[in-house]
N, C-alpha and C positions, 0 to 999 in steps of 0.2 A: 370521507376525506375530500378536501377541496381539490379542484382542478389545478390550482397553483402548486400545491404540495406534490401532486402526482407528476406534474411537469418538471418540478425541481428534482425529484428523485430519478426521473427518467433521463435527465440531462446527462450527456456524455462527460460534461465537465465535473460531474459529481461521481458517477459510478466507475468510470475508468480509473481515476486516481485512487479511489477506494480499493478496487480490486487489485491494482498494482501494489498498493501498500500492503494489502493482505497477503498477496503472493510472495512478496519479498520477505515479509516477517515469517511466513511459513517456510520459505527456503532456508532462512537463517536458523530456524528451529530444527529442521531436518539435518542440516549440515552440522550443527552443534551436537545433535544426537549421535550422528555417525562418528564424529571426531572424539567426543568425550565419553561416549557410551552411557551418558546420563541424560535424563529428561530435565531440561532447565526451562521452567515455565516463564522465567523472566525474559527469555529471548523473544517471546511473542510481543510483549508490551514494552520491553526495555529499549532504551535508546542506545545508539552506538553500534559499532561493528560494520562490516562490509558484507553485502552491499547496503548502502544507506537508503532506507525506505523514504526518508524525508527528501533526499536529493532526487530520487526517482520520481516522486510525486511532483516536486517543483519543476523538474525538467519536462515532465509530461504536460503539466499545466501551461508552461511557457510555450511548448510546442503547439498546443491547441491555439493559444493566442496568436502565435506567429502565422498560422494558416488562415486566420480571419481576414 
């Protein structure tokens, strides 16, 4: 692997929003599992619902840029 790719992957601008997105999608899946008592795989990749993973990623990215 090239050093540029490794630096890209290790950048906080990449991995923090990714883990934030993943965490919110996981939270929505677990919440839906408890409320409906059914496993709904569409909640992992599906859009919509609260909390919004898109809004969280955009806010986190803007916050990174604000601190620069």
